LUMKETI-537019 format. One record per atom (N, C-alpha, C, O): residue number from 1; chain; atom name; y, x, z. Coordinates in pm, 1 decimal, decimal comma. Layout:
% LUMKETI-537019
<site><seq>NUM</seq><mol>A</mol><atom>CA</atom><north>Y</north><east>X</east><up>Z</up></site>
...
END
This chain:
% LUMKETI-537019
<site><seq>1</seq><mol>A</mol><atom>N</atom><north>-16888,7</north><east>1333,2</east><up>-20721,7</up></site>
<site><seq>1</seq><mol>A</mol><atom>CA</atom><north>-16934,0</north><east>1469,9</east><up>-20745,9</up></site>
<site><seq>1</seq><mol>A</mol><atom>C</atom><north>-17086,1</north><east>1471,1</east><up>-20755,2</up></site>
<site><seq>1</seq><mol>A</mol><atom>O</atom><north>-17154,6</north><east>1404,5</east><up>-20677,6</up></site>
<site><seq>2</seq><mol>A</mol><atom>N</atom><north>-17137,5</north><east>1546,6</east><up>-20849,8</up></site>
<site><seq>2</seq><mol>A</mol><atom>CA</atom><north>-17281,3</north><east>1555,1</east><up>-20868,4</up></site>
<site><seq>2</seq><mol>A</mol><atom>C</atom><north>-17344,6</north><east>1647,9</east><up>-20766,0</up></site>
<site><seq>2</seq><mol>A</mol><atom>O</atom><north>-17288,8</north><east>1751,9</east><up>-20730,9</up></site>
<site><seq>3</seq><mol>A</mol><atom>N</atom><north>-17460,7</north><east>1608,7</east><up>-20719,4</up></site>
<site><seq>3</seq><mol>A</mol><atom>CA</atom><north>-17535,7</north><east>1691,5</east><up>-20625,7</up></site>
<site><seq>3</seq><mol>A</mol><atom>C</atom><north>-17642,5</north><east>1767,4</east><up>-20702,8</up></site>
<site><seq>3</seq><mol>A</mol><atom>O</atom><north>-17760,0</north><east>1730,6</east><up>-20700,9</up></site>
<site><seq>4</seq><mol>A</mol><atom>N</atom><north>-17601,0</north><east>1873,1</east><up>-20770,3</up></site>
<site><seq>4</seq><mol>A</mol><atom>CA</atom><north>-17693,0</north><east>1949,9</east><up>-20854,3</up></site>
<site><seq>4</seq><mol>A</mol><atom>C</atom><north>-17696,6</north><east>2097,1</east><up>-20814,7</up></site>
<site><seq>4</seq><mol>A</mol><atom>O</atom><north>-17735,7</north><east>2181,6</east><up>-20895,2</up></site>
<site><seq>5</seq><mol>A</mol><atom>N</atom><north>-17656,7</north><east>2128,4</east><up>-20693,3</up></site>
<site><seq>5</seq><mol>A</mol><atom>CA</atom><north>-17649,3</north><east>2267,4</east><up>-20650,3</up></site>
<site><seq>5</seq><mol>A</mol><atom>C</atom><north>-17765,5</north><east>2305,6</east><up>-20560,2</up></site>
<site><seq>5</seq><mol>A</mol><atom>O</atom><north>-17822,8</north><east>2221,6</east><up>-20490,8</up></site>
<site><seq>6</seq><mol>A</mol><atom>N</atom><north>-17798,9</north><east>2433,4</east><up>-20562,5</up></site>
<site><seq>6</seq><mol>A</mol><atom>CA</atom><north>-17897,0</north><east>2493,8</east><up>-20474,1</up></site>
<site><seq>6</seq><mol>A</mol><atom>C</atom><north>-17852,0</north><east>2638,1</east><up>-20452,1</up></site>
<site><seq>6</seq><mol>A</mol><atom>O</atom><north>-17739,7</north><east>2673,5</east><up>-20488,1</up></site>
<site><seq>7</seq><mol>A</mol><atom>N</atom><north>-17936,8</north><east>2720,9</east><up>-20394,2</up></site>
<site><seq>7</seq><mol>A</mol><atom>CA</atom><north>-17907,2</north><east>2864,0</east><up>-20389,3</up></site>
<site><seq>7</seq><mol>A</mol><atom>C</atom><north>-18013,4</north><east>2935,4</east><up>-20471,7</up></site>
<site><seq>7</seq><mol>A</mol><atom>O</atom><north>-18127,1</north><east>2889,5</east><up>-20482,2</up></site>
<site><seq>8</seq><mol>A</mol><atom>N</atom><north>-17974,7</north><east>3047,9</east><up>-20529,8</up></site>
<site><seq>8</seq><mol>A</mol><atom>CA</atom><north>-18063,8</north><east>3120,7</east><up>-20619,6</up></site>
<site><seq>8</seq><mol>A</mol><atom>C</atom><north>-18054,4</north><east>3270,5</east><up>-20594,0</up></site>
<site><seq>8</seq><mol>A</mol><atom>O</atom><north>-17954,7</north><east>3321,1</east><up>-20542,4</up></site>
<site><seq>9</seq><mol>A</mol><atom>N</atom><north>-18162,2</north><east>3340,1</east><up>-20632,1</up></site>
<site><seq>9</seq><mol>A</mol><atom>CA</atom><north>-18167,4</north><east>3485,6</east><up>-20626,5</up></site>
<site><seq>9</seq><mol>A</mol><atom>C</atom><north>-18178,9</north><east>3538,5</east><up>-20768,6</up></site>
<site><seq>9</seq><mol>A</mol><atom>O</atom><north>-18230,1</north><east>3470,4</east><up>-20857,5</up></site>
<site><seq>10</seq><mol>A</mol><atom>N</atom><north>-18131,1</north><east>3660,0</east><up>-20788,9</up></site>
<site><seq>10</seq><mol>A</mol><atom>CA</atom><north>-18140,0</north><east>3724,4</east><up>-20920,6</up></site>
<site><seq>10</seq><mol>A</mol><atom>C</atom><north>-18272,0</north><east>3802,0</east><up>-20927,8</up></site>
<site><seq>10</seq><mol>A</mol><atom>O</atom><north>-18304,5</north><east>3878,8</east><up>-20837,3</up></site>
<site><seq>11</seq><mol>A</mol><atom>N</atom><north>-18347,5</north><east>3781,2</east><up>-21036,0</up></site>
<site><seq>11</seq><mol>A</mol><atom>CA</atom><north>-18473,7</north><east>3854,0</east><up>-21052,0</up></site>
<site><seq>11</seq><mol>A</mol><atom>C</atom><north>-18447,9</north><east>3990,8</east><up>-21115,3</up></site>
<site><seq>11</seq><mol>A</mol><atom>O</atom><north>-18333,1</north><east>4028,9</east><up>-21138,2</up></site>
<site><seq>12</seq><mol>A</mol><atom>N</atom><north>-18555,2</north><east>4063,7</east><up>-21143,2</up></site>
<site><seq>12</seq><mol>A</mol><atom>CA</atom><north>-18542,7</north><east>4199,2</east><up>-21199,3</up></site>
<site><seq>12</seq><mol>A</mol><atom>C</atom><north>-18478,2</north><east>4201,8</east><up>-21337,1</up></site>
<site><seq>12</seq><mol>A</mol><atom>O</atom><north>-18423,6</north><east>4304,2</east><up>-21378,0</up></site>
<site><seq>13</seq><mol>A</mol><atom>N</atom><north>-18484,0</north><east>4090,4</east><up>-21408,6</up></site>
<site><seq>13</seq><mol>A</mol><atom>CA</atom><north>-18423,0</north><east>4081,7</east><up>-21541,5</up></site>
<site><seq>13</seq><mol>A</mol><atom>C</atom><north>-18277,1</north><east>4037,0</east><up>-21535,3</up></site>
<site><seq>13</seq><mol>A</mol><atom>O</atom><north>-18210,7</north><east>4026,0</east><up>-21638,4</up></site>
<site><seq>14</seq><mol>A</mol><atom>N</atom><north>-18227,7</north><east>4011,5</east><up>-21414,5</up></site>
<site><seq>14</seq><mol>A</mol><atom>CA</atom><north>-18089,9</north><east>3967,7</east><up>-21398,4</up></site>
<site><seq>14</seq><mol>A</mol><atom>C</atom><north>-18070,0</north><east>3818,5</east><up>-21413,9</up></site>
<site><seq>14</seq><mol>A</mol><atom>O</atom><north>-17956,6</north><east>3770,8</east><up>-21418,1</up></site>
<site><seq>15</seq><mol>A</mol><atom>N</atom><north>-18179,9</north><east>3744,2</east><up>-21422,5</up></site>
<site><seq>15</seq><mol>A</mol><atom>CA</atom><north>-18171,2</north><east>3598,9</east><up>-21436,0</up></site>
<site><seq>15</seq><mol>A</mol><atom>C</atom><north>-18178,8</north><east>3534,6</east><up>-21297,9</up></site>
<site><seq>15</seq><mol>A</mol><atom>O</atom><north>-18248,1</north><east>3584,2</east><up>-21209,1</up></site>
<site><seq>16</seq><mol>A</mol><atom>N</atom><north>-18107,3</north><east>3424,5</east><up>-21280,9</up></site>
<site><seq>16</seq><mol>A</mol><atom>CA</atom><north>-18110,5</north><east>3354,4</east><up>-21153,7</up></site>
<site><seq>16</seq><mol>A</mol><atom>C</atom><north>-18225,7</north><east>3255,9</east><up>-21150,0</up></site>
<site><seq>16</seq><mol>A</mol><atom>O</atom><north>-18255,8</north><east>3190,2</east><up>-21249,7</up></site>
<site><seq>17</seq><mol>A</mol><atom>N</atom><north>-18289,7</north><east>3246,0</east><up>-21034,6</up></site>
<site><seq>17</seq><mol>A</mol><atom>CA</atom><north>-18393,7</north><east>3145,0</east><up>-21015,2</up></site>
<site><seq>17</seq><mol>A</mol><atom>C</atom><north>-18374,4</north><east>3083,8</east><up>-20877,0</up></site>
<site><seq>17</seq><mol>A</mol><atom>O</atom><north>-18344,9</north><east>3154,9</east><up>-20780,9</up></site>
<site><seq>18</seq><mol>A</mol><atom>N</atom><north>-18390,9</north><east>2952,8</east><up>-20867,0</up></site>
<site><seq>18</seq><mol>A</mol><atom>CA</atom><north>-18373,5</north><east>2884,8</east><up>-20738,9</up></site>
<site><seq>18</seq><mol>A</mol><atom>C</atom><north>-18468,8</north><east>2940,4</east><up>-20633,3</up></site>
<site><seq>18</seq><mol>A</mol><atom>O</atom><north>-18581,7</north><east>2978,7</east><up>-20664,2</up></site>
<site><seq>19</seq><mol>A</mol><atom>N</atom><north>-18422,8</north><east>2944,5</east><up>-20510,4</up></site>
<site><seq>19</seq><mol>A</mol><atom>CA</atom><north>-18504,7</north><east>2989,9</east><up>-20398,5</up></site>
<site><seq>19</seq><mol>A</mol><atom>C</atom><north>-18603,5</north><east>2879,1</east><up>-20363,6</up></site>
<site><seq>19</seq><mol>A</mol><atom>O</atom><north>-18564,1</north><east>2764,4</east><up>-20342,7</up></site>
<site><seq>20</seq><mol>A</mol><atom>N</atom><north>-18731,2</north><east>2913,6</east><up>-20357,6</up></site>
<site><seq>20</seq><mol>A</mol><atom>CA</atom><north>-18835,7</north><east>2815,5</east><up>-20327,2</up></site>
<site><seq>20</seq><mol>A</mol><atom>C</atom><north>-18812,3</north><east>2753,1</east><up>-20189,8</up></site>
<site><seq>20</seq><mol>A</mol><atom>O</atom><north>-18777,5</north><east>2821,8</east><up>-20093,8</up></site>
<site><seq>21</seq><mol>A</mol><atom>N</atom><north>-18831,9</north><east>2623,3</east><up>-20182,8</up></site>
<site><seq>21</seq><mol>A</mol><atom>CA</atom><north>-18820,5</north><east>2552,4</east><up>-20056,2</up></site>
<site><seq>21</seq><mol>A</mol><atom>C</atom><north>-18680,5</north><east>2507,1</east><up>-20020,6</up></site>
<site><seq>21</seq><mol>A</mol><atom>O</atom><north>-18660,8</north><east>2442,5</east><up>-19917,7</up></site>
<site><seq>22</seq><mol>A</mol><atom>N</atom><north>-18582,4</north><east>2539,9</east><up>-20104,1</up></site>
<site><seq>22</seq><mol>A</mol><atom>CA</atom><north>-18444,0</north><east>2499,3</east><up>-20079,1</up></site>
<site><seq>22</seq><mol>A</mol><atom>C</atom><north>-18415,1</north><east>2375,4</east><up>-20163,5</up></site>
<site><seq>22</seq><mol>A</mol><atom>O</atom><north>-18449,4</north><east>2372,4</east><up>-20281,6</up></site>
<site><seq>23</seq><mol>A</mol><atom>N</atom><north>-18352,7</north><east>2273,5</east><up>-20105,1</up></site>
<site><seq>23</seq><mol>A</mol><atom>CA</atom><north>-18322,1</north><east>2152,2</east><up>-20182,4</up></site>
<site><seq>23</seq><mol>A</mol><atom>C</atom><north>-18239,4</north><east>2183,4</east><up>-20307,3</up></site>
<site><seq>23</seq><mol>A</mol><atom>O</atom><north>-18158,4</north><east>2276,0</east><up>-20307,9</up></site>
<site><seq>24</seq><mol>A</mol><atom>N</atom><north>-18260,9</north><east>2105,4</east><up>-20411,6</up></site>
<site><seq>24</seq><mol>A</mol><atom>CA</atom><north>-18187,9</north><east>2124,2</east><up>-20537,1</up></site>
<site><seq>24</seq><mol>A</mol><atom>C</atom><north>-18086,9</north><east>2012,7</east><up>-20560,8</up></site>
<site><seq>24</seq><mol>A</mol><atom>O</atom><north>-18037,5</north><east>1995,7</east><up>-20672,3</up></site>
<site><seq>25</seq><mol>A</mol><atom>N</atom><north>-18056,7</north><east>1937,8</east><up>-20457,3</up></site>
<site><seq>25</seq><mol>A</mol><atom>CA</atom><north>-17963,7</north><east>1825,4</east><up>-20471,6</up></site>
<site><seq>25</seq><mol>A</mol><atom>C</atom><north>-17847,1</north><east>1835,5</east><up>-20374,4</up></site>
<site><seq>25</seq><mol>A</mol><atom>O</atom><north>-17797,9</north><east>1734,1</east><up>-20324,7</up></site>
<site><seq>26</seq><mol>A</mol><atom>N</atom><north>-17802,8</north><east>1958,3</east><up>-20347,2</up></site>
<site><seq>26</seq><mol>A</mol><atom>CA</atom><north>-17690,3</north><east>1978,3</east><up>-20256,0</up></site>
<site><seq>26</seq><mol>A</mol><atom>C</atom><north>-17557,7</north><east>1964,3</east><up>-20330,1</up></site>
<site><seq>26</seq><mol>A</mol><atom>O</atom><north>-17551,0</north><east>1978,3</east><up>-20452,2</up></site>
<site><seq>27</seq><mol>A</mol><atom>N</atom><north>-17452,9</north><east>1936,5</east><up>-20253,9</up></site>
<site><seq>27</seq><mol>A</mol><atom>CA</atom><north>-17318,8</north><east>1940,0</east><up>-20310,2</up></site>
<site><seq>27</seq><mol>A</mol><atom>C</atom><north>-17277,1</north><east>2085,9</east><up>-20324,3</up></site>
<site><seq>27</seq><mol>A</mol><atom>O</atom><north>-17341,0</north><east>2175,6</east><up>-20269,2</up></site>
<site><seq>28</seq><mol>A</mol><atom>N</atom><north>-17170,0</north><east>2108,3</east><up>-20398,1</up></site>
<site><seq>28</seq><mol>A</mol><atom>CA</atom><north>-17118,1</north><east>2244,3</east><up>-20415,7</up></site>
<site><seq>28</seq><mol>A</mol><atom>C</atom><north>-17085,9</north><east>2306,7</east><up>-20280,2</up></site>
<site><seq>28</seq><mol>A</mol><atom>O</atom><north>-17122,9</north><east>2421,2</east><up>-20254,1</up></site>
<site><seq>29</seq><mol>A</mol><atom>N</atom><north>-17017,5</north><east>2232,2</east><up>-20194,4</up></site>
<site><seq>29</seq><mol>A</mol><atom>CA</atom><north>-16979,2</north><east>2285,3</east><up>-20063,6</up></site>
<site><seq>29</seq><mol>A</mol><atom>C</atom><north>-17100,8</north><east>2319,3</east><up>-19978,1</up></site>
<site><seq>29</seq><mol>A</mol><atom>O</atom><north>-17102,1</north><east>2422,1</east><up>-19910,3</up></site>
<site><seq>30</seq><mol>A</mol><atom>N</atom><north>-17202,7</north><east>2234,2</east><up>-19980,8</up></site>
<site><seq>30</seq><mol>A</mol><atom>CA</atom><north>-17324,0</north><east>2261,2</east><up>-19903,9</up></site>
<site><seq>30</seq><mol>A</mol><atom>C</atom><north>-17391,3</north><east>2389,1</east><up>-19952,9</up></site>
<site><seq>30</seq><mol>A</mol><atom>O</atom><north>-17433,9</north><east>2471,7</east><up>-19872,2</up></site>
<site><seq>31</seq><mol>A</mol><atom>N</atom><north>-17400,8</north><east>2405,3</east><up>-20083,2</up></site>
<site><seq>31</seq><mol>A</mol><atom>CA</atom><north>-17465,9</north><east>2523,5</east><up>-20139,7</up></site>
<site><seq>31</seq><mol>A</mol><atom>C</atom><north>-17386,7</north><east>2650,1</east><up>-20108,3</up></site>
<site><seq>31</seq><mol>A</mol><atom>O</atom><north>-17445,6</north><east>2753,1</east><up>-20075,6</up></site>
<site><seq>32</seq><mol>A</mol><atom>N</atom><north>-17254,1</north><east>2643,7</east><up>-20117,6</up></site>
<site><seq>32</seq><mol>A</mol><atom>CA</atom><north>-17172,1</north><east>2760,7</east><up>-20086,2</up></site>
<site><seq>32</seq><mol>A</mol><atom>C</atom><north>-17185,5</north><east>2798,0</east><up>-19938,9</up></site>
<site><seq>32</seq><mol>A</mol><atom>O</atom><north>-17193,6</north><east>2916,3</east><up>-19905,7</up></site>
<site><seq>33</seq><mol>A</mol><atom>N</atom><north>-17187,9</north><east>2699,4</east><up>-19851,2</up></site>
<site><seq>33</seq><mol>A</mol><atom>CA</atom><north>-17203,6</north><east>2725,5</east><up>-19708,0</up></site>
<site><seq>33</seq><mol>A</mol><atom>C</atom><north>-17338,3</north><east>2790,1</east><up>-19679,7</up></site>
<site><seq>33</seq><mol>A</mol><atom>O</atom><north>-17345,9</north><east>2888,6</east><up>-19606,1</up></site>
<site><seq>34</seq><mol>A</mol><atom>N</atom><north>-17444,4</north><east>2735,4</east><up>-19737,6</up></site>
<site><seq>34</seq><mol>A</mol><atom>CA</atom><north>-17577,9</north><east>2790,6</east><up>-19716,8</up></site>
<site><seq>34</seq><mol>A</mol><atom>C</atom><north>-17589,0</north><east>2931,3</east><up>-19774,5</up></site>
<site><seq>34</seq><mol>A</mol><atom>O</atom><north>-17648,7</north><east>3018,8</east><up>-19711,8</up></site>
<site><seq>35</seq><mol>A</mol><atom>N</atom><north>-17533,0</north><east>2954,3</east><up>-19892,0</up></site>
<site><seq>35</seq><mol>A</mol><atom>CA</atom><north>-17536,3</north><east>3087,8</east><up>-19952,4</up></site>
<site><seq>35</seq><mol>A</mol><atom>C</atom><north>-17461,7</north><east>3188,7</east><up>-19865,5</up></site>
<site><seq>35</seq><mol>A</mol><atom>O</atom><north>-17508,3</north><east>3301,4</east><up>-19848,4</up></site>
<site><seq>36</seq><mol>A</mol><atom>N</atom><north>-17348,2</north><east>3150,3</east><up>-19811,3</up></site>
<site><seq>36</seq><mol>A</mol><atom>CA</atom><north>-17273,1</north><east>3240,3</east><up>-19722,7</up></site>
<site><seq>36</seq><mol>A</mol><atom>C</atom><north>-17353,4</north><east>3274,3</east><up>-19598,4</up></site>
<site><seq>36</seq><mol>A</mol><atom>O</atom><north>-17356,0</north><east>3389,9</east><up>-19556,1</up></site>
<site><seq>37</seq><mol>A</mol><atom>N</atom><north>-17419,1</north><east>3175,2</east><up>-19539,1</up></site>
<site><seq>37</seq><mol>A</mol><atom>CA</atom><north>-17501,8</north><east>3200,2</east><up>-19420,6</up></site>
<site><seq>37</seq><mol>A</mol><atom>C</atom><north>-17618,0</north><east>3292,6</east><up>-19454,8</up></site>
<site><seq>37</seq><mol>A</mol><atom>O</atom><north>-17650,8</north><east>3382,4</east><up>-19377,3</up></site>
<site><seq>38</seq><mol>A</mol><atom>N</atom><north>-17679,9</north><east>3271,2</east><up>-19569,5</up></site>
<site><seq>38</seq><mol>A</mol><atom>CA</atom><north>-17791,3</north><east>3356,7</east><up>-19611,4</up></site>
<site><seq>38</seq><mol>A</mol><atom>C</atom><north>-17743,7</north><east>3499,9</east><up>-19634,4</up></site>
<site><seq>38</seq><mol>A</mol><atom>O</atom><north>-17811,6</north><east>3594,6</east><up>-19594,8</up></site>
<site><seq>39</seq><mol>A</mol><atom>N</atom><north>-17627,6</north><east>3516,7</east><up>-19697,9</up></site>
<site><seq>39</seq><mol>A</mol><atom>CA</atom><north>-17572,6</north><east>3651,5</east><up>-19719,8</up></site>
<site><seq>39</seq><mol>A</mol><atom>C</atom><north>-17538,6</north><east>3718,3</east><up>-19587,3</up></site>
<site><seq>39</seq><mol>A</mol><atom>O</atom><north>-17557,8</north><east>3838,9</east><up>-19572,1</up></site>
<site><seq>40</seq><mol>A</mol><atom>N</atom><north>-17488,3</north><east>3641,4</east><up>-19491,7</up></site>
<site><seq>40</seq><mol>A</mol><atom>CA</atom><north>-17459,8</north><east>3696,6</east><up>-19358,9</up></site>
<site><seq>40</seq><mol>A</mol><atom>C</atom><north>-17585,9</north><east>3750,5</east><up>-19293,0</up></site>
<site><seq>40</seq><mol>A</mol><atom>O</atom><north>-17578,8</north><east>3838,1</east><up>-19206,8</up></site>
<site><seq>41</seq><mol>A</mol><atom>N</atom><north>-17701,3</north><east>3698,2</east><up>-19333,5</up></site>
<site><seq>41</seq><mol>A</mol><atom>CA</atom><north>-17829,9</north><east>3742,1</east><up>-19279,4</up></site>
<site><seq>41</seq><mol>A</mol><atom>C</atom><north>-17901,0</north><east>3841,3</east><up>-19371,2</up></site>
<site><seq>41</seq><mol>A</mol><atom>O</atom><north>-18020,7</north><east>3865,6</east><up>-19355,4</up></site>
<site><seq>42</seq><mol>A</mol><atom>N</atom><north>-17828,2</north><east>3898,4</east><up>-19466,8</up></site>
<site><seq>42</seq><mol>A</mol><atom>CA</atom><north>-17880,8</north><east>4006,5</east><up>-19548,2</up></site>
<site><seq>42</seq><mol>A</mol><atom>C</atom><north>-17949,5</north><east>3967,6</east><up>-19677,9</up></site>
<site><seq>42</seq><mol>A</mol><atom>O</atom><north>-18005,2</north><east>4054,1</east><up>-19745,6</up></site>
<site><seq>43</seq><mol>A</mol><atom>N</atom><north>-17947,2</north><east>3840,1</east><up>-19714,5</up></site>
<site><seq>43</seq><mol>A</mol><atom>CA</atom><north>-18010,0</north><east>3798,1</east><up>-19839,8</up></site>
<site><seq>43</seq><mol>A</mol><atom>C</atom><north>-17908,2</north><east>3800,3</east><up>-19953,1</up></site>
<site><seq>43</seq><mol>A</mol><atom>O</atom><north>-17791,7</north><east>3765,9</east><up>-19933,5</up></site>
<site><seq>44</seq><mol>A</mol><atom>N</atom><north>-17952,3</north><east>3840,4</east><up>-20070,3</up></site>
<site><seq>44</seq><mol>A</mol><atom>CA</atom><north>-17865,7</north><east>3845,7</east><up>-20188,0</up></site>
<site><seq>44</seq><mol>A</mol><atom>C</atom><north>-17884,2</north><east>3717,0</east><up>-20267,1</up></site>
<site><seq>44</seq><mol>A</mol><atom>O</atom><north>-17969,9</north><east>3709,6</east><up>-20355,1</up></site>
<site><seq>45</seq><mol>A</mol><atom>N</atom><north>-17804,2</north><east>3615,9</east><up>-20236,0</up></site>
<site><seq>45</seq><mol>A</mol><atom>CA</atom><north>-17815,4</north><east>3484,6</east><up>-20300,3</up></site>
<site><seq>45</seq><mol>A</mol><atom>C</atom><north>-17677,7</north><east>3436,0</east><up>-20343,6</up></site>
<site><seq>45</seq><mol>A</mol><atom>O</atom><north>-17574,8</north><east>3486,0</east><up>-20298,3</up></site>
<site><seq>46</seq><mol>A</mol><atom>N</atom><north>-17678,9</north><east>3337,7</east><up>-20431,9</up></site>
<site><seq>46</seq><mol>A</mol><atom>CA</atom><north>-17555,8</north><east>3273,9</east><up>-20477,8</up></site>
<site><seq>46</seq><mol>A</mol><atom>C</atom><north>-17575,7</north><east>3123,5</east><up>-20476,7</up></site>
<site><seq>46</seq><mol>A</mol><atom>O</atom><north>-17688,8</north><east>3075,1</east><up>-20480,9</up></site>
<site><seq>47</seq><mol>A</mol><atom>N</atom><north>-17465,8</north><east>3049,7</east><up>-20471,2</up></site>
<site><seq>47</seq><mol>A</mol><atom>CA</atom><north>-17471,3</north><east>2905,8</east><up>-20495,0</up></site>
<site><seq>47</seq><mol>A</mol><atom>C</atom><north>-17492,2</north><east>2888,4</east><up>-20644,7</up></site>
<site><seq>47</seq><mol>A</mol><atom>O</atom><north>-17429,4</north><east>2957,6</east><up>-20724,8</up></site>
<site><seq>48</seq><mol>A</mol><atom>N</atom><north>-17579,4</north><east>2797,2</east><up>-20682,3</up></site>
<site><seq>48</seq><mol>A</mol><atom>CA</atom><north>-17621,4</north><east>2785,9</east><up>-20822,3</up></site>
<site><seq>48</seq><mol>A</mol><atom>C</atom><north>-17620,2</north><east>2640,1</east><up>-20864,5</up></site>
<site><seq>48</seq><mol>A</mol><atom>O</atom><north>-17677,6</north><east>2554,6</east><up>-20797,0</up></site>
<site><seq>49</seq><mol>A</mol><atom>N</atom><north>-17554,4</north><east>2612,0</east><up>-20976,9</up></site>
<site><seq>49</seq><mol>A</mol><atom>CA</atom><north>-17544,1</north><east>2475,8</east><up>-21028,6</up></site>
<site><seq>49</seq><mol>A</mol><atom>C</atom><north>-17653,8</north><east>2451,2</east><up>-21131,9</up></site>
<site><seq>49</seq><mol>A</mol><atom>O</atom><north>-17646,4</north><east>2500,3</east><up>-21244,6</up></site>
<site><seq>50</seq><mol>A</mol><atom>N</atom><north>-17754,5</north><east>2375,6</east><up>-21092,7</up></site>
<site><seq>50</seq><mol>A</mol><atom>CA</atom><north>-17864,3</north><east>2344,1</east><up>-21184,3</up></site>
<site><seq>50</seq><mol>A</mol><atom>C</atom><north>-17818,5</north><east>2255,6</east><up>-21298,8</up></site>
<site><seq>50</seq><mol>A</mol><atom>O</atom><north>-17879,7</north><east>2256,0</east><up>-21405,6</up></site>
<site><seq>51</seq><mol>A</mol><atom>N</atom><north>-17711,6</north><east>2179,9</east><up>-21278,0</up></site>
<site><seq>51</seq><mol>A</mol><atom>CA</atom><north>-17660,5</north><east>2091,4</east><up>-21381,4</up></site>
<site><seq>51</seq><mol>A</mol><atom>C</atom><north>-17594,2</north><east>2165,2</east><up>-21496,0</up></site>
<site><seq>51</seq><mol>A</mol><atom>O</atom><north>-17568,5</north><east>2105,5</east><up>-21600,5</up></site>
<site><seq>52</seq><mol>A</mol><atom>N</atom><north>-17565,9</north><east>2292,8</east><up>-21479,3</up></site>
<site><seq>52</seq><mol>A</mol><atom>CA</atom><north>-17499,5</north><east>2370,8</east><up>-21583,3</up></site>
<site><seq>52</seq><mol>A</mol><atom>C</atom><north>-17599,2</north><east>2438,0</east><up>-21677,2</up></site>
<site><seq>52</seq><mol>A</mol><atom>O</atom><north>-17559,1</north><east>2504,0</east><up>-21773,0</up></site>
<site><seq>53</seq><mol>A</mol><atom>N</atom><north>-17727,7</north><east>2422,1</east><up>-21650,8</up></site>
<site><seq>53</seq><mol>A</mol><atom>CA</atom><north>-17829,2</north><east>2486,5</east><up>-21735,4</up></site>
<site><seq>53</seq><mol>A</mol><atom>C</atom><north>-17838,3</north><east>2419,9</east><up>-21869,9</up></site>
<site><seq>53</seq><mol>A</mol><atom>O</atom><north>-17918,5</north><east>2461,0</east><up>-21953,8</up></site>
END
């Protein structure tokens, strides 16, 4: 499995951009876990696959 995941936020134009300071080489499961924890703390983020760009 490729490690091309991170977490991202949606900007004002509706485009996703990676969150600064977050690794960009996570597995899908790692990114989903981190995104869920961030959402539990009130942040609007998603797991994001950089390899799909």
